[in-house]
C-alpha positions in Angstrom: 106.8 20.3 -98.2 110.1 21.7 -96.7 111.8 18.4 -96.5 114.6 19.4 -98.8 117.5 21.7 -98.0 115.7 24.6 -99.7 115.9 27.8 -97.7 113.3 30.5 -98.8 115.2 33.4 -97.1 116.3 35.2 -100.3 112.7 35.3 -101.5 111.6 36.8 -98.2 113.8 39.9 -99.0 113.3 40.0 -102.7 109.5 40.3 -102.7 109.2 43.3 -100.3 112.1 45.0 -102.1 110.3 44.6 -105.5 107.1 45.9 -104.0 108.9 49.0 -102.6 110.6 49.6 -106.0 107.3 49.3 -107.8 105.6 51.8 -105.5 108.6 54.3 -105.9 108.4 53.9 -109.7 104.7 54.6 -109.7 105.0 57.6 -107.4 107.8 59.0 -109.6 105.7 58.6 -112.8 102.8 60.4 -111.1 105.1 63.2 -110.0 106.6 63.7 -113.4 103.2 63.5 -115.2 101.7 66.1 -112.8 104.8 68.3 -113.2 104.6 68.2 -117.0 100.9 69.1 -117.0 101.5 72.0 -114.6 104.5 73.1 -116.6 102.5 73.3 -119.8 99.9 75.3 -118.1 102.3 77.9 -116.7 104.2 78.4 -119.9 101.3 80.3 -121.5 101.8 83.8 -122.7 100.5 86.5 -120.5 98.5 89.6 -121.6 101.6 91.9 -121.7 103.4 89.6 -124.1 100.4 89.5 -126.4 100.2 93.3 -126.2 103.9 93.7 -127.1 103.4 91.4 -130.0 100.5 93.3 -131.3 102.4 96.6 -131.0 105.4 95.1 -132.8 103.2 93.9 -135.7 101.6 97.3 -135.9 98.1 96.3 -135.0 97.9 99.0 -132.4 99.6 102.4 -132.1 101.7 103.7 -129.3 98.9 105.5 -127.6 96.8 102.3 -127.4 99.8 100.4 -126.3 100.5 102.8 -123.4 96.9 102.9 -122.4 96.4 99.1 -122.3 99.8 98.7 -120.5 98.7 101.1 -117.8 95.4 99.2 -117.6 97.3 96.0 -117.0 99.0 97.6 -114.1 102.6 97.6 -115.4 104.9 100.5 -115.9 
């Protein structure tokens, strides 16, 4: 089988290196997918932003705005 002058040494380094690269790429993909999902979740509007928008559109008056803002615990 190994009667020729063929030396399999390069393949002995190439295969583990490719496996390490494959694992790193998979971990990077998982990291970025989780990060994008968590980023979308945290970019939502909070209650104070919605309250400000409703006040700006005239859906609520200043008294209601102040009361609800105090209820939300902001100054």
